[in-house]
N, C-alpha and C positions, 0 to 999 in steps of 0.2 A: 562436082559430085561430093556428097556428104562423106565424111570420114566413116569408115565401117566400124561398127561398135557391137560388142557382144555383152549382154546383160543377163545375169541369171539370179534366181532367188529360190531358196529352199522353203517350201510351204508344207507344213505338216497337216495331215488329214484331220478334219473335224469329225466328231461322231455324227451319225445320221440323226436328223432332226425329225421328231414326230409331227410337229406342226409345220404345215406348208404355208409359205408366205408368197403371195402373188406379187410379181414385179413388173413394172412397166417402164419402158424407155421412151422418152419424148425427144424427138430429134428436130433440130433446126439446121438448115444448110445455107451456106452462102459463100461465094467466091471460092468454090472448090473444096471447102473444108466443112466438116460436120461438127456440130457442138451439141452435146446432150446434157440434159439435167436428168439424173437418175435417182430413183428411190429403189433400194434393193436390199436383199439379204440372201444368205445361203438358203436355197429353196429346193424342195422336191428331192432331197437326198442326192443331188447331182453336184459333184465337186471336182475341183482340180487338186491333184496330189503330186508330190515329188517336185522335181526341178523343172522350171519353165524359163524360157528366154526368147530373145529376138535378135536377129542380125540384120541390119539394114545398110544399104548403099544405094545412092541415087534414088530411083523411084521404085525400088523393090525391097521386100522384107521377107525373111524366113522366120516364122514363129514356131517354136517347139514347146511341147508339153510332155512331161514324163509320164503322166497318167491322168485319165479322166474316168471317174467311177460313177456308176448308177447304183447307189446303195439301197434303192427301194426294193421291197420284196414283191411288189405287184405292178408297178408302173413302168411302161416302156416310154422312153423319152421321145420327143419330137426330133427333127433334124437339128443338129448342133452346128455351131460355128465359133471361131475364135475372133476376138477383136482386140486391137491395140489402141490405147488412148494416152494422151499427154495432158497432165493436170498440174496446176500450180500448187495446190494444197494436198499433201499426202493423205489419202483416205485410208481408213482401216478396212480389213476384210469385211465385206458386207455393208459398208457405209456408202451413202450416196456421194456423187461428185459431179462437177461440171468441168468439161474439158474439150479437147480437140480429138476427133476420131482420126487415127493415123492409118489404120488398115483393117480390112474385114476379110476373113478367109472364105474359101469355098465351103460348101456344106459338108458336114460329117454325118454319116449314117446314124440313125437312132440306136440307142443302147437298150437292150432288153433288161429286165430286172436282174440285179446282182451280177452285172457284167461290167467290163471296163475296157478302155483302150490304153495302150502303152506306146511311148515313143512316137507321138504324132508330130509331123512336120507339115506345115502349110506355107507355101510361098505365094505371095500376092503383091499387088501394087501398094505403094507407100506414099503418103502425102505428109510432108513435115509440117509441124505447127509454125506459127509466127516465131520470129527470133526470140529466144529466151531460154531459161532453164526450167525443166519440168520433171515431175515424177512420172514414170511410165507404168501404166496399169494394163495387165492382161485380163481379158474378160472372157468368160465362157457363157454363151447365150444359146437359148433354145427356141425353136420355131413354135410359136403359140399365138396365132392370129386373133384368137378370141380375147386373150388377156392383154395382148400388146399390139393393138391395131396400127400404131404409128409406123412401125417397120416390120411387124410380125414376129419379132424376136424379143424374148424376155431374158433379162440378165439373171443367171443362176449362181455364178460364183466369180470371184475375182481375186487378184493378188497384185501387190505393188513391188516393182523391182527394187533391189536393195540400194541403188545409187541413182542420183538424178542424172539427166542427160541435157546437154546444152546444144541448141540448134542455132545456126547463123551467128550473128554478132550481137549478143545481148548488150544492153546499155551498161556502160562502165559504172562502177560505184561512184557515188557523189563525192566531189572534191571536198576536202575539209573546209569549214567556213573561213572566210577571209576577214570577218568582222565579228565582234562579240560585244554586246551590251551587258556589262557586269553589275552596274548599279544604275537604277534599282533592279533587284532580282524579281522574276515573276512570282506573284503571290506574296510579296513582302509587304511590310507595313512601314509607312514613311510619315514623318512629321518634322517640322522645323527646317533648318538649313542643312542640306546634304549634297551629295555628289550625283551627277549624271556622268558616268564614266565607263570606259572599256578600252578596246583596242581595235585597230583596223590596219590592214596591210598597205592601204593607201589613204590619202587624206581627202580634202575637199568635202567634209562632212557637214551636214546640218541636222538639227534635231527639233522635235516637238515634244513637249511634255504636257499632256492634256491638250488644250487648244493653244498653248503658248509656244511661239517660235523661240528657240534658244540657240545662240551662237555657240559653236563648239571649238574649243582650243585643241589643236592636234600637234603631236610631235614629242611627247615625253617618252623616255626610254622604257622599253618593255622587252628585256632580254629573254623573258620566259616564253615568248611566242615566236622567236626566230625560227623554230622548227616548222612553222606554218608560213611565215612571211619571208623567210630567207635569212641566212646568217649576216648579210650585210644590211638588213633592213631592221634596225633596232628601234628607232624613234617612231613607234607606232601607237603610243597611247593617246587617248583623248579624254577630256573631262571638262566639266564646268560646274561651279557652285550654283545651287538652285534652292529657292525657298519653297518647299513643298506645301507650306501653309497657304501659299497664294492660289493653289488649285481649289481650295475648299474641300470639305470632308467628302469622302466617297471613293469610288473606284475610278482610276485614271490609267492612261497608257502612255509610256515614253516610246518614241520611235526615232531611229537613226536612218538618215537618207544620204544618198549621193546622186547628184544630178536628177533629183526627183524620184528616184527608185528606192523603196524601203528596203533596208538591209537587215534590220534587227528591231525587236520590240519587246516590251515587258509590261504587263499589267499589274498594278499594285493598288493598295488601299491607303488613303490618307486620313489621319485623324488630326484635327486642328484643336489645340488646347483652348485658345481664346484669342481669336483674331489672327491677322497675318503676321504681326510682330508684337509680342507681348513684352511690356516693360514694367519696371518697378516691382518685380517679385523676386523672391529668393526662397530656396528650400533645399534641405538635405534629407535624404531618405536612406534608411538602412535596409539592405536586402540580405536575409539570412541564407546560409548554406549556398553561397555563390561566391566565387566560381566553382567551388567544390564543397562537399559536405563538411561541416565544421568550420567553415570560413564565412566571413561576412563582408559584404561590399558596401561602401558608402557612396551614394550618388548625390551629385550637386547640380543644381540648375545653372546652366550657362546661357545668359541672355544672348550673347553674340551668335550662338549656335541654335537658339530656340529649342534647346533639348537638354537632357541630363547627360552628364559625363561621370565616369568613375573617379571619385576623389581618392579613395583609399580602399585597401583590402586587408583584413585582420582576422586571425593572426597570419 
């Protein structure tokens, strides 16, 4: 038996609307549960007002509404009913939604112009949704077979309970990742000789960079990830030097595997200055206002790295 729950929400009355918006419910049923796609708005000056709620246990639910008003000066409503729904995304009042129909009340007699019901209670059968956490929606529907031929009831007003409800045993939150590819970063730019590196809580890793298979050295100290891998599991770093120029210019992807299963990946862009390994060149370049405004950095070409490095910063 499901745990008994009481949910209430205070809904303030909206002013009567001069424009009438027609609303249709389209219902799909399967395996004992109904699912509807609804286009709706507050219509025909028929509204829920005050506190409403629901108490369910096992296969039964009691739905309560503080007040239902027919604010029209001329129109008598059709037969009314209350419906209870479970939805994954919280809708606003008058917004459409897709969800699971939990309960439908017995009919409520029509309301004459400028009349209202107070303190309504309807007890009916209750069908829980699939396991998960949902927003619960109370719906006021009106009998109108011309406008809503699917089940003869048009949705006139609705309200969402203030807190979500959990049914069954929802999936636990995902465990923190046990591997991370830190270099290259997704969306980064690479050239020359750099690292393919990161950490993993266990070894036996292989890697591909572009279409190239790369051996991965594993076991360097990474004290910073013991919160994930365990206090006694320190030597979790991996890394390998790689000449990114060997990939050729363009977009490439690095991937980390264990036993043929991909664990992490990063897509990056390679720029090749001139061939896979450029020799016989030298250059120093000044970069103004770096690393901060008013300072200048001097970059020097390092052949062994096939890249520039910072030679000095002044002042």
